[in-house]
C-alpha positions in Angstrom: -42.9 -22.5 8.2 -42.0 -25.3 10.7 -42.4 -27.9 7.9 -40.2 -25.9 5.6 -37.4 -25.7 8.2 -37.8 -29.4 9.0 -37.5 -30.3 5.3 -34.4 -28.0 4.9 -32.8 -29.6 7.9 -33.5 -33.0 6.5 -32.1 -32.0 3.1 -28.9 -30.7 4.7 -28.5 -34.0 6.7 -29.1 -36.0 3.5 -26.6 -33.9 1.5 -24.1 -34.2 4.4 -24.5 -38.0 4.5 -24.2 -38.2 0.7 -21.0 -36.1 0.7 -19.6 -38.3 3.4 -20.5 -41.4 1.4 -18.8 -39.9 -1.7 -15.6 -39.0 0.3 -15.4 -42.5 1.8 -16.2 -44.0 -1.5 -13.4 -42.2 -3.3 -11.0 -43.0 -0.4 -11.9 -46.7 -0.4 -11.0 -47.3 -4.0 -7.5 -46.2 -3.3 -7.0 -48.8 -0.5 -4.2 -51.2 -1.4 -4.8 -55.0 -1.7 -3.4 -56.9 1.2 -3.9 -60.4 -0.2 -3.5 -62.0 -3.6 -1.0 -63.1 -6.2 0.9 -61.2 -8.9 3.7 -61.5 -11.4 6.7 -59.3 -12.1 9.7 -59.1 -14.4 11.7 -57.6 -11.6 11.9 -60.7 -9.2 14.0 -63.8 -9.8 12.0 -66.0 -7.4 8.8 -65.8 -5.4 8.5 -62.9 -3.0 5.9 -62.8 -0.2 4.7 -59.6 1.5 2.8 -60.5 4.6 1.3 -58.3 7.3 0.4 -58.8 11.0 -2.3 -57.0 13.0 -0.2 -53.9 13.3 0.4 -53.9 9.5 4.1 -54.8 10.0 5.4 -55.9 6.6 7.1 -59.3 6.6 9.1 -59.8 3.4 10.2 -63.3 2.5 12.5 -63.7 -0.5 15.3 -66.0 -1.7 17.9 -63.2 -2.1 18.5 -59.6 -1.1 17.6 -58.1 -4.4 14.1 -59.7 -4.3 13.8 -58.6 -0.6 14.5 -55.0 -1.7 11.7 -55.4 -4.3 9.3 -56.7 -1.6 10.1 -53.8 0.8 9.7 -51.3 -2.1 6.3 -52.9 -3.0 5.1 -52.5 0.6 6.4 -48.9 0.8 4.7 -48.1 -2.5 1.4 -49.5 -1.3 1.4 -47.8 2.1 3.6 -44.7 2.0 4.1 -43.3 -1.5 2.9 -39.8 -0.8 5.2 -39.5 2.2 8.1 -40.8 0.1 7.2 -38.2 -2.6 7.3 -35.4 -0.1 10.7 -36.6 1.2 12.3 -36.6 -2.2 10.7 -33.4 -3.3 11.7 -31.7 0.0 15.4 -32.6 -0.5 15.3 -31.7 -4.2 13.5 -28.4 -3.8 10.5 -29.6 -5.9 7.5 -29.0 -3.5 6.3 -26.1 -5.6 5.2 -28.5 -8.3 2.7 -29.9 -5.7 1.8 -26.9 -3.6 2.4 -23.9 -5.9 4.1 -20.6 -5.1 3.5 -21.1 -1.3 6.4 -23.5 -1.4 8.8 -21.4 -3.4 10.7 -20.1 -0.4 11.4 -23.6 0.9 12.3 -24.9 -2.5 14.8 -22.1 -3.1 16.3 -22.9 0.4 16.8 -26.5 -0.7 18.0 -25.7 -4.2 20.9 -24.0 -2.5 22.3 -27.5 -2.0 21.5 -28.9 -5.6 20.8 -32.3 -4.1 18.9 -33.7 -7.1 22.1 -33.3 -9.2 24.3 -34.7 -6.5 22.0 -37.8 -6.0 22.0 -38.5 -9.8 25.8 -38.3 -9.9 26.3 -40.5 -6.8 24.1 -43.3 -8.2 26.3 -43.5 -11.2 29.4 -44.0 -8.9 27.9 -46.7 -6.7 29.0 -50.3 -7.0 27.0 -52.3 -9.5 25.5 -54.4 -6.7 24.2 -51.3 -5.0 22.8 -49.9 -8.3 21.0 -53.2 -8.8 19.5 -53.1 -5.3 18.2 -49.6 -5.8 16.8 -50.6 -9.2 15.0 -53.6 -7.7 13.7 -51.4 -4.8 12.4 -48.8 -7.2 10.6 -51.4 -9.3 8.9 -52.7 -6.2 7.8 -49.2 -5.3 6.3 -48.5 -8.7 4.6 -51.9 -8.9 3.2 -51.6 -5.4 1.8 -48.2 -6.3 0.4 -49.5 -9.6 -1.3 -52.3 -7.7 -3.4 -49.7 -5.8 -4.8 -48.5 -9.1 -6.1 -45.2 -8.0 -4.3 -42.1 -6.9 -4.4 -41.4 -3.1 -6.5 -38.5 -1.8 -3.5 -36.2 -1.5 -3.0 -36.3 -5.3 -6.7 -35.9 -5.9 -6.7 -32.8 -3.7 -3.6 -31.3 -5.2 -4.2 -32.4 -8.8 -0.6 -33.5 -9.0 0.8 -36.4 -10.9 2.3 -39.5 -9.2 5.7 -39.6 -10.8 7.5 -43.0 -10.8 10.2 -43.7 -8.2 13.8 -43.7 -9.5 17.0 -44.9 -7.9 18.3 -41.4 -7.2 15.1 -40.7 -5.3 16.3 -43.1 -2.6 19.4 -41.0 -2.1 17.3 -37.9 -1.9 15.4 -39.5 1.0 18.7 -39.9 2.8 19.5 -36.3 1.9 16.2 -35.3 3.5 17.5 -36.7 6.7 20.8 -34.7 6.3 18.8 -31.6 6.0 16.7 -32.5 9.1 19.7 -33.5 11.2 22.5 -31.1 10.1 21.0 -27.8 8.9 21.3 -26.6 12.5 25.1 -27.1 12.3 25.8 -24.6 9.6 23.0 -22.2 10.6 24.5 -22.2 14.1 27.9 -21.3 12.6 26.3 -18.5 10.6 24.8 -17.1 13.8 28.2 -17.2 15.6 29.9 -15.5 12.7 27.3 -12.7 12.9 27.7 -12.5 16.7 31.5 -12.3 16.4 31.1 -9.6 13.7 28.8 -7.4 15.9 30.1 -8.1 19.4 33.6 -9.7 19.0 34.9 -13.2 19.4 34.9 -13.1 23.3 31.1 -12.8 23.1 31.0 -16.1 21.1 33.2 -17.8 23.8 30.9 -16.5 26.5 27.7 -17.6 24.8 29.0 -21.1 23.9 30.9 -21.9 27.0 30.8 -25.6 28.2 28.0 -26.4 30.6 28.1 -28.2 33.9 26.2 -31.0 32.2 28.9 -33.0 30.5 28.6 -36.8 29.9 31.4 -37.9 27.7 32.0 -41.6 27.8 35.5 -41.2 29.2 34.3 -38.7 31.9 36.4 -35.9 30.5 35.3 -32.3 30.8 36.0 -29.2 28.8 37.8 -26.3 30.4 35.3 -23.8 31.9 35.0 -20.2 30.6 37.2 -18.2 32.9 37.0 -14.7 31.4 34.9 -11.9 32.6 31.4 -11.3 31.2 31.8 -9.2 28.1 30.3 -5.7 28.3 27.1 -5.3 26.3 26.8 -2.2 24.1 24.3 0.4 25.3 20.8 -0.8 24.8 17.8 1.2 23.7 14.2 0.6 24.7 12.4 -2.0 22.4 9.7 -4.5 22.5 10.4 -7.9 24.1 11.2 -10.5 21.4 10.5 -14.2 21.5 13.6 -16.3 20.8 12.5 -19.6 19.3 14.5 -22.6 20.1 15.5 -25.0 17.3 14.2 -28.4 18.0 16.9 -30.9 18.8 16.8 -33.4 16.0 18.4 -35.9 18.3 17.8 -39.1 20.2 18.7 -41.2 23.2 20.5 -44.5 23.2 22.3 -46.5 25.7 23.5 -50.1 26.2 24.7 -52.5 28.8 27.0 -55.5 28.4 26.0 -59.0 29.2 27.5 -58.7 32.7 24.4 -56.6 33.6 21.7 -58.8 32.0 20.3 -62.2 33.1 20.7 -63.6 29.6 24.3 -62.7 29.2 23.5 -60.8 26.0 24.1 -57.1 25.5 20.9 -55.0 25.7 20.2 -51.8 23.7 17.8 -49.0 24.0 17.2 -46.4 21.2 14.6 -43.7 20.7 15.1 -41.2 17.9 13.7 -37.7 18.4 12.1 -36.1 15.3 9.2 -34.0 14.3 6.1 -36.2 14.2 3.3 -36.1 11.6 0.9 -38.5 10.0 2.0 -40.9 8.8 4.9 -41.3 11.2 8.4 -41.3 9.6 9.3 -45.0 10.3 7.8 -48.2 8.8 8.0 -51.5 10.6 9.4 -54.3 8.5 11.1 -57.7 8.8 13.3 -59.0 5.9 13.8 -62.7 5.5 16.2 -63.7 2.7 19.2 -65.9 2.0 22.8 -64.7 1.5 25.9 -66.9 1.0 23.9 -70.0 1.9 22.7 -68.5 5.2 19.2 -67.4 6.1 19.0 -63.8 7.3 16.2 -62.3 9.3 16.4 -58.5 10.0 13.6 -56.8 12.0 13.2 -53.1 12.8 12.1 -49.9 11.2 12.8 -48.7 7.7 12.6 -45.3 6.2 10.0 -45.3 3.3 12.0 -44.4 0.2 15.1 -46.4 1.1 15.7 -50.2 1.0 17.4 -50.6 4.4 16.4 -51.5 8.0 17.6 -48.3 9.6 17.4 -49.4 13.3 16.9 -52.9 14.3 18.4 -56.4 14.9 19.4 -59.5 13.0 19.3 -61.5 16.3 23.1 -61.5 16.3 23.5 -57.8 16.9 21.1 -54.9 17.6 21.9 -51.3 16.6 20.5 -47.8 17.1 21.5 -44.2 16.4 21.5 -40.8 17.9 22.5 -37.7 15.9 26.2 -37.2 16.3 26.4 -33.3 16.1 30.1 -33.3 15.1 31.1 -30.2 13.2 30.5 -31.2 9.6 30.4 -27.7 8.1 32.5 -24.6 7.6 31.7 -21.2 6.1 34.6 -20.0 4.0 35.1 -16.2 3.8 35.4 -15.0 0.2 37.1 -11.9 -1.2 36.7 -9.9 -4.4 39.4 -12.2 -5.9 37.5 -15.4 -5.2 36.3 -17.4 -8.2 32.5 -17.6 -8.3 30.0 -18.3 -10.9 26.2 -18.5 -11.2 23.9 -21.3 -12.1 20.1 -21.2 -12.7 17.9 -23.7 -11.0 14.4 -24.1 -12.6 11.6 -24.7 -10.2 8.4 -26.1 -11.8 4.9 -24.9 -10.7 1.6 -26.7 -11.0 0.5 -24.8 -14.0 3.6 -25.8 -16.0 5.3 -22.4 -15.6 8.9 -22.2 -14.3 10.4 -20.0 -11.6 14.1 -19.4 -12.0 16.4 -19.3 -8.9 19.9 -17.9 -9.5 22.5 -19.6 -7.3 26.1 -18.4 -6.8 28.7 -21.2 -6.5 32.4 -21.4 -5.7 35.0 -24.1 -5.6 34.2 -24.5 -1.8 30.4 -24.7 -2.1 27.3 -22.5 -2.7 27.6 -18.9 -1.6 25.4 -16.9 0.9 25.8 -13.4 2.2 26.2 -13.1 6.0 26.2 -9.5 7.3 26.5 -8.3 3.7 29.7 -10.3 3.0 30.0 -13.5 0.8 30.7 -16.8 2.4 30.8 -20.3 0.8 29.4 -23.3 2.6 31.6 -26.3 2.8 29.4 -29.1 4.1 29.8 -32.8 4.3 26.4 -33.2 2.6 27.9 -31.8 -0.6 30.7 -34.4 -0.7 30.5 -37.5 -2.9 31.0 -39.7 0.1 28.0 -38.3 1.9 25.5 -41.0 0.7 25.9 -44.7 -0.1 24.3 -48.0 0.6 26.8 -49.4 3.1 24.3 -49.2 6.0 22.9 -52.5 4.6 26.2 -54.2 5.7 24.9 -54.1 9.2 22.4 -56.8 8.3 25.2 -59.3 7.9 27.2 -58.3 10.9 27.4 -61.0 13.6 29.4 -59.2 16.3 30.0 -55.7 17.7 33.4 -55.8 16.1 31.9 -56.3 12.7 29.6 -53.3 13.2 32.3 -51.0 14.5 34.5 -51.9 11.4 31.6 -51.0 9.1 31.0 -47.6 10.8 33.6 -45.6 9.0 32.4 -46.5 5.5 28.7 -45.8 5.8 27.3 -42.7 3.9 24.6 -41.2 6.2 24.5 -38.1 8.4 27.0 -38.8 11.2 25.4 -40.7 14.0 26.3 -42.2 17.4 26.1 -45.9 16.5 25.2 -47.9 19.6 25.5 -51.7 19.1 25.3 -54.8 21.2 25.6 -58.5 20.3 24.3 -61.9 21.6 27.7 -62.7 23.1 27.3 -59.8 25.6 29.4 -57.1 23.9 28.5 -53.5 23.6 30.1 -50.7 21.6 29.9 -47.1 20.4 31.4 -45.3 17.4 30.5 -42.4 15.1 29.0 -43.9 12.0 28.5 -41.8 8.8 30.3 -39.1 6.8 32.9 -37.0 8.6 35.1 -34.6 6.7 38.8 -35.4 6.8 39.8 -31.8 7.5 41.4 -31.7 11.0 40.6 -28.2 12.2 36.9 -27.6 12.5 35.8 -24.0 13.1 32.6 -22.5 14.5 33.6 -19.2 12.9 34.6 -18.3 9.3 37.5 -20.0 7.7 39.8 -18.0 5.4 40.5 -19.3 1.9 44.1 -19.9 2.6 43.1 -22.2 5.5 40.7 -24.3 3.4 41.8 -28.0 3.4 41.6 -30.3 0.5 41.0 -33.1 3.1 37.3 -32.0 2.8 37.2 -34.4 -0.1 38.0 -37.4 2.0 35.9 -39.3 4.5 37.6 -39.6 7.9 38.6 -43.2 8.6 40.3 -42.7 12.0 37.6 -42.1 14.6 37.3 -43.0 18.3 35.3 -46.0 19.6 34.5 -47.6 22.9 33.9 -51.3 23.4 33.0 -53.1 26.6 33.7 -50.4 29.2 34.7 -51.8 32.6 31.4 -50.8 34.2 29.4 -52.3 31.3 27.4 -49.1 30.5 27.3 -46.8 27.4 25.1 -43.8 26.7 24.6 -41.0 24.2 22.1 -38.2 24.0 23.4 -35.7 21.3 25.8 -34.0 23.7 29.6 -34.5 23.5 30.5 -38.2 23.5 34.1 -38.0 22.5 37.0 -37.2 24.8 38.0 -33.6 25.4 41.1 -34.2 23.2 39.0 -35.7 20.4 36.7 -32.7 20.6 39.5 -30.5 19.3 39.6 -32.8 16.2 35.9 -33.3 15.5 34.4 -30.0 16.8 31.0 -28.9 18.1 28.3 -29.0 15.5 25.6 -27.9 17.9 25.7 -30.4 20.7 22.8 -30.7 23.1 23.4 -29.2 26.5 24.1 -32.6 28.2 21.4 -32.6 30.8 19.6 -35.4 29.1 22.7 -37.5 28.7 23.8 -36.9 32.3 20.4 -38.0 33.6 20.5 -41.2 31.5 24.1 -41.9 32.7 23.1 -41.4 36.3 20.0 -43.7 36.0 22.2 -46.4 34.5 24.4 -46.3 37.6 21.4 -46.7 39.9 21.0 -50.4 39.0 23.2 -53.4 38.7 21.0 -55.6 36.5 18.6 -54.6 33.7 15.8 -56.1 31.6 13.5 -54.7 28.9 11.1 -53.3 31.5 13.8 -51.3 33.2 14.9 -49.8 29.9 11.3 -49.0 29.0 10.9 -47.2 32.3 14.0 -45.2 31.6 12.8 -44.2 28.2 9.8 -42.6 30.0 11.8 -40.9 32.7 10.4 -37.3 32.9 12.0 -36.2 36.2 12.8 -32.5 35.9 16.4 -32.5 37.3 17.5 -29.8 34.9 14.9 -27.3 36.0 15.5 -27.6 39.7 17.6 -24.5 39.8 15.0 -22.5 37.8 12.3 -23.8 40.2 14.3 -22.4 43.2 14.9 -19.1 41.4 11.2 -18.6 40.6 10.1 -19.5 44.1 12.6 -17.0 45.5 11.2 -14.3 43.2 7.6 -15.0 44.0 8.2 -15.2 47.8 9.3 -11.5 47.7 5.5 -10.8 47.4 4.1 -14.0 48.8 0.6 -12.6 49.3 0.0 -11.6 45.7 1.7 -14.7 44.4 0.1 -17.2 46.8 -1.7 -19.4 44.2 1.5 -19.7 42.0 3.6 -20.5 45.0 1.2 -23.3 46.0 1.6 -24.8 42.5 5.4 -24.5 42.6 5.5 -26.2 46.0 3.4 -29.1 44.5 5.1 -29.2 41.1 6.0 -32.9 41.5 9.4 -32.3 40.1 8.5 -33.8 36.7 7.0 -33.0 33.3 3.9 -34.7 34.6 0.5 -34.2 32.8 -1.2 -32.7 35.9 1.6 -30.4 37.0 0.9 -26.7 36.8 4.1 -25.8 38.6 6.2 -27.5 35.9 4.5 -25.3 33.3 5.3 -22.2 35.3 9.0 -23.1 35.7 9.4 -24.2 32.1 7.9 -21.0 30.7 9.8 -18.8 33.2 13.1 -20.0 32.0 12.1 -19.1 28.4 10.9 -15.7 29.4 14.1 -14.8 31.3 16.2 -15.8 28.3 13.9 -13.7 26.0 14.2 -10.7 28.3 18.0 -10.8 28.8 18.8 -11.5 25.1 16.2 -9.4 23.4 18.6 -6.7 22.4 21.0 -9.2 20.9 18.2 -10.9 19.1 17.0 -7.6 17.6 20.5 -6.8 16.3 20.8 -10.2 14.7 17.4 -10.0 13.1 18.4 -6.7 11.5 21.1 -8.7 9.8 18.8 -11.6 8.8 20.0 -13.8 11.7 18.7 -15.2 15.0 19.8 -16.7 18.3 17.5 -19.6 17.5 20.4 -22.0 16.7 22.5 -20.8 19.7 19.7 -20.8 22.3 20.5 -24.3 23.5 24.1 -23.1 24.4 22.9 -20.2 26.6 22.3 -22.0 29.9 25.7 -21.3 31.5 25.8 -17.7 30.3 22.3 -16.9 31.5 23.1 -18.1 35.0 26.3 -16.1 35.2 24.3 -13.0 34.2 21.6 -13.7 36.8 24.2 -14.2 39.5 26.5 -11.3 38.7 23.8 -9.0 37.3 26.1 -6.7 35.2 24.6 -3.3 34.5 25.4 -3.3 30.8 23.2 -6.4 30.3 20.1 -5.0 32.1 17.2 -4.3 29.8 16.8 -0.5 30.0 13.1 -0.7 30.7 13.8 -2.0 34.2 15.3 -0.3 37.2 17.3 -3.3 38.3 17.7 -7.0 37.7 15.1 -7.9 40.3 12.5 -6.0 38.4 13.5 -7.7 35.2 13.3 -11.2 36.7 9.9 -10.3 38.2 8.6 -9.0 34.9 9.6 -12.3 33.2 7.1 -14.1 35.4 4.4 -11.5 34.6 5.0 -12.4 30.9 4.5 -16.1 31.8 1.1 -15.4 33.4 0.0 -13.1 30.6 1.0 -15.5 27.8 -0.6 -18.5 29.5 -3.8 -16.6 30.1 -4.0 -15.6 26.5 -3.3 -19.1 25.3 -5.2 -21.3 27.8 -7.5 -18.9 29.8 -7.1 -17.5 33.3 -8.1 -20.8 35.1 -4.9 -22.4 36.3 -6.2 -25.8 35.7 -5.9 -25.1 32.0 -2.2 -24.6 32.6 -1.4 -28.2 33.4 1.6 -29.4 31.5 -0.5 -32.2 29.9 -2.6 -29.4 28.2 0.2 -26.9 27.5 2.4 -29.6 25.9 -0.4 -31.7 24.5 0.8 -34.3 21.9 -0.7 -33.3 18.6 0.3 -35.5 15.6 -1.3 -34.1 12.4 -1.5 -34.9 8.7 0.0 -32.2 6.5 -3.4 -31.5 4.9 -5.3 -31.3 8.2 -4.4 -27.7 8.8 -5.3 -26.6 5.3 -8.6 -28.6 5.4 -9.7 -28.6 9.1 -12.9 -30.5 8.1 -10.7 -33.6 7.5 -8.7 -33.3 10.8 -10.7 -35.9 12.7 -10.3 -38.3 9.8 -6.6 -37.7 9.2 -5.0 -36.8 12.6 -3.9 -39.1 15.4 -5.9 -38.6 18.7 -4.5 -35.9 20.9 -2.8 -37.1 24.1 -1.7 -35.3 27.3 1.9 -34.1 27.4 4.1 -36.5 29.3 7.7 -35.3 28.7 9.8 -32.3 27.6 13.4 -31.4 26.6 16.4 -31.9 28.9 15.1 -35.3 30.2 15.0 -38.8 28.8 11.3 -38.6 28.0 11.6 -36.1 25.2 8.2 -34.8 24.0 6.8 -31.6 22.5 3.5 -30.9 20.8 4.5 -32.5 17.5 7.9 -33.7 18.4 9.5 -36.5 20.4 10.5 -40.2 20.3 9.6 -41.3 16.8 10.2 -44.9 17.9 11.2 -46.7 21.1 13.4 -49.7 20.5 14.7 -52.2 23.1 16.4 -55.5 22.3 18.7 -58.2 23.4 20.0 -60.1 20.4 19.4 -63.8 20.7 16.5 -63.1 23.1 14.0 -61.1 21.0 10.8 -62.6 22.6 10.7 -59.5 24.9 12.1 -57.0 22.4 10.1 -53.7 22.0 9.3 -51.4 19.1 6.8 -48.7 19.9 5.8 -46.1 17.3 3.4 -43.2 17.6 1.2 -44.1 14.6 0.3 -46.8 12.1 1.9 -48.4 9.1 -0.4 -47.1 6.4 -0.8 -43.6 5.1 -4.4 -44.3 4.1 -7.0 -43.0 6.6 -9.4 -45.9 6.0 -6.7 -48.6 6.5 -7.0 -50.7 9.7 -3.3 -50.0 10.1 -3.6 -46.1 10.0 -3.5 -45.7 13.8 -2.4 -49.2 14.8 0.1 -48.9 17.7 -0.6 -45.3 18.7 -2.6 -46.1 21.8 0.1 -48.4 23.2 2.8 -45.9 22.4 0.9 -43.2 24.4 0.2 -45.6 27.3 3.9 -46.7 27.4 3.0 -50.3 26.7 5.8 -52.6 25.4 4.7 -53.1 21.8 6.5 -56.3 20.5 9.2 -55.8 18.0 8.7 -59.2 16.3 5.7 -59.7 14.0 2.7 -61.3 15.6 0.1 -63.5 13.9 0.2 -62.9 10.1 -3.1 -61.9 8.7 -2.5 -61.0 5.1 -0.2 -62.2 2.3 0.7 -61.2 -1.2 2.8 -63.4 -3.4 4.7 -62.0 -6.4 6.0 -64.6 -8.8 8.5 -64.1 -11.7 6.6 -63.2 -14.9 8.2 -66.0 -16.8 7.5 -68.7 -14.2 4.9 -71.3 -15.3 
């Protein structure tokens, strides 16, 4: 019997090793070549694609068209499946890959008809831009063809690798629109529902300006000065969790040359996005000639598009944060409104078609809100939403050049922060802004709809070289209080993060890259100080029973530090108080298909007024008084943490609760591949409402610091590698340095590999 068991164990081990060998064998044949020579009908002169030890792609070409081909070739080799997901996501075509499980998401995206819009815009682009997209697409397809074998994602899904087309690059930009601006029109929908149920004063109360305001001109919005609205009589119901929409945002700041030893301006930029494997950004350097001058542009690109999105040409350096201007309005329709239906056909893997009927109007697609029809007028639906003008930054030599370009660029509106080698620094909103002059968070009547929606706003505020030499943005209001009336609130961040960055900048008189890197990792919990005091006050009412929690709060370190248990308690307590107080409103909204999710970031001023004034109508009816309600919120914290992480308080350290987990999309469906596909986990080191933004799968998707003209110390840290292939040496390259806050160089290091593509007709 023992021998039989031994042979069975041995057989299982052998089969396991054989299966592993097969998996690695199949994967290895889809690795791209990193060295060699090739020929193409799509280049006019030789193109070189080199890579350093991080896998950063260095493209050397004689002109911009060939450089686009080279970048496309590298993208096609390293990131095609990611690009495919981005275009399919925006177009509503994921069901063809993943079947009926993706139908709900596809229908949500088909509401915007972005495949049709992309195809139409490509036809309207200047010939030079069309040629650039054609060259890039050719590079993508030939880079993919060089690999020779489908990547494992296609082998697992059985899907076909469809060629890249010019319109697909516009869909990739639209995918960023959906990521960055969906919250704007979803927030407006929630506010319309709140106004419909509770009246417009409730909207004013919930969205009142906070104490955290960090506009560049120092202006503040008038505070809410009305009484707290009466809340309708509540009935007993279960406590509801109100999810918070992740702030698709970023930090950036800059100083002029008067505050640096080099005399050049210095820029910091970290864009906050959901993080998965592979990471969204791709390191690249483009070297090419234009108008007799050699251009070198280094930064990060978005696979699927032919541009360096954030980076430097050594004359200027630029970065972005999401602008959150109001770029959407819901138009209330009547029985007399002209509407019509179109049918979108969604393909499934078996070749069958699912039909999605979409109602349209002259203002935009139609959705029912509280049982009434509304049309969405959104800047993303306008012809000026997407273009190739971002590439003009590559040739800008001064801050003035960049600010002049800003009004023409077709991207989701961003806070452009730019510095130059001459010591200048500037800010301006770059991207598509509707020309209509009266933005509204509530519904717009048809008679008030403006034809200026069809025009991109050219007149927009800017700031250059402020007297104190400092600029900052963090997704909160940047424009003056007066300009806010013109551009509106599209879901601004609260302002705590921007305020902390601003205050940090005024703590020093001179800066270098190390100072900026330190500020990017600032996780001091200034915003939660008041919540910390409130919780301590509550627990001290029964200090004996709460002794262990009080001890952790007294030693909380005042930061989102990995070892802090007290930070976890305070952070979770704030969430539970908001859940408890707003449960009835959340329940009423859910009954109408809505949620407070997109309004939750606005609630800070309102929740504190309710805590301080304790109106009876807002008291949850299951509690005798507000003190009991606030005490119960902490009981919920303890209960939930115990369920999630066990009863031992050491398991409640913030580094564990907010652990950084960056996963491949397939790892959750096939857990056996998780070790192969995922990035290593890392202790949580940041949070919301502070410069070091970090969630479990969310945070700084890159960290960029540069002084144009002095790039030897420039930094570009990214939480993952260049390649999407798990056997590539570049799959995880750079991740460890990112987690350790090490200053990963922006510039390519020693080149290790090189591919040369020659014109097909060259002898």
